[in-house]
C-alpha positions in Angstrom: 13.5 16.5 -7.3 14.8 14.2 -10.1 14.7 11.1 -7.9 11.1 11.9 -6.8 10.0 12.2 -10.4 11.6 8.9 -11.3 10.1 7.2 -8.3 6.7 8.6 -9.3 7.2 7.3 -12.9 8.1 3.9 -11.6 5.2 3.8 -9.3 2.9 4.9 -12.1 4.3 2.3 -14.6 3.8 -0.5 -11.9 0.3 0.7 -11.2 -0.6 0.4 -14.9 -0.7 -3.3 -14.3 -3.8 -2.8 -12.1 -5.7 -0.7 -14.5 -8.0 -2.6 -16.8 -8.9 0.3 -19.0 -5.4 1.3 -20.2 -5.1 0.4 -23.9 -1.3 0.6 -24.2 -0.6 -2.0 -21.6 0.3 -5.7 -22.2 -2.6 -7.8 -20.9 -3.9 -11.2 -21.7 -7.0 -12.9 -20.4 -6.1 -16.4 -19.5 -9.0 -18.3 -18.0 -10.0 -16.7 -14.7 -6.9 -14.5 -14.8 -6.1 -11.2 -16.3 -2.3 -11.3 -16.7 -0.5 -7.9 -17.0 3.1 -8.1 -18.1 6.1 -6.1 -19.2 9.8 -6.5 -19.8 12.1 -3.5 -19.6 15.8 -2.8 -19.2 16.9 -2.5 -15.6 18.6 0.9 -16.2 15.1 2.5 -16.3 15.1 2.1 -12.5 17.1 4.4 -10.2 19.7 2.8 -8.0 17.5 3.4 -5.0 14.4 1.7 -6.5 16.6 -1.2 -7.8 18.0 -1.7 -4.3 14.6 -1.8 -2.7 13.4 -4.5 -5.1 16.7 -6.4 -5.3 17.1 -5.6 -9.0 20.6 -5.7 -10.6 21.0 -2.6 -12.7 23.0 -3.2 -15.8 22.9 -2.2 -19.5 22.6 -6.0 -20.1 19.9 -6.9 -17.6 16.2 -6.8 -18.0 13.3 -7.0 -15.6 10.1 -9.0 -16.2 7.1 -7.7 -14.2 3.9 -9.8 -14.0 0.7 -9.1 -12.2 -2.3 -11.5 -12.1 -5.8 -10.3 -11.4 -8.9 -12.4 -10.6 -11.4 -11.6 -13.4 -14.1 -13.7 -11.6 -14.4 -11.2 -8.8 -15.7 -7.6 -8.7 -12.9 -5.0 -9.2 -10.5 -7.8 -10.3 -8.3 -8.0 -7.2 -4.7 -9.1 -7.3 -4.2 -12.8 -7.0 -1.4 -14.9 -5.4 -0.1 -17.4 -7.9 2.9 -19.7 -8.5 5.0 -18.6 -11.6 7.8 -20.4 -13.4 9.3 -19.7 -16.7 12.0 -19.8 -19.3 13.4 -17.3 -21.7 14.9 -18.3 -25.0 16.8 -16.1 -27.5 16.8 -16.5 -31.3 19.9 -18.8 -31.1 17.9 -21.3 -29.0 19.7 -20.6 -25.8 17.5 -21.0 -22.7 17.6 -19.0 -19.5 15.6 -20.0 -16.4 13.6 -17.2 -14.8 13.4 -17.0 -11.0 10.4 -15.0 -10.0 10.2 -13.1 -6.7 6.8 -12.1 -5.2 6.4 -8.4 -4.2 3.4 -7.2 -2.2 2.6 -3.5 -2.0 -0.8 -2.8 -0.3 -3.3 -4.7 -2.3 -1.0 -5.2 -5.3 1.0 -8.3 -6.0 3.9 -8.3 -8.5 6.1 -11.1 -9.7 9.6 -10.0 -10.8 12.3 -11.9 -12.6 15.6 -10.8 -14.2 17.1 -11.8 -17.5 20.4 -11.0 -19.2 20.5 -9.9 -22.8 22.7 -8.6 -25.6 22.0 -5.5 -27.7 19.1 -5.9 -30.0 18.4 -9.4 -28.7 14.9 -10.7 -28.9 13.9 -12.8 -25.9 10.9 -15.2 -26.1 9.2 -15.8 -22.7 7.3 -18.9 -21.9 5.7 -18.6 -18.5 3.4 -21.0 -16.5 1.0 -19.4 -14.0 -0.8 -21.6 -11.5 -3.4 -20.2 -9.2 -4.2 -23.5 -7.5 -7.3 -24.0 -9.6 -5.9 -23.8 -13.1 -2.6 -23.5 -14.9 -2.2 -21.0 -17.8 0.6 -20.3 -20.2 1.8 -16.8 -21.1 4.0 -16.4 -24.1 5.4 -13.1 -25.3 8.6 -11.7 -26.9 10.6 -8.6 -26.2 13.5 -7.0 -28.0 16.0 -5.4 -25.7 18.5 -2.7 -26.5 21.6 -1.7 -24.7 21.5 2.0 -23.7 
């Protein structure tokens, strides 16, 4: 029962990326792309979910989830893009991000992992290329060890 509830919560949080009317989400309109993003600690995922998506669960490992929607089309469908990025902490240490594409039905997600220390703020600088335009997404996230 507990696993089913957690899986439902994970599916719900991932689906938030596809909903354009949710005000609590992180979304930026970048040219012809609506970019939905979040960064969370990997321990929020059950071992089963982590295994399915190839996520390393650790108190010191975060997951970046990005979804790109085409805002020039009706119903803003998911868009296949190329994503590269770097993460930088407040000490100026850089970490390369390796994004993996995940397709589930009509949804497309880009996942990357990043290591962190307790109360470490990570600044993300991500380049998104849809073949027609390149856009830059910047955001920061403070991570806590649970």
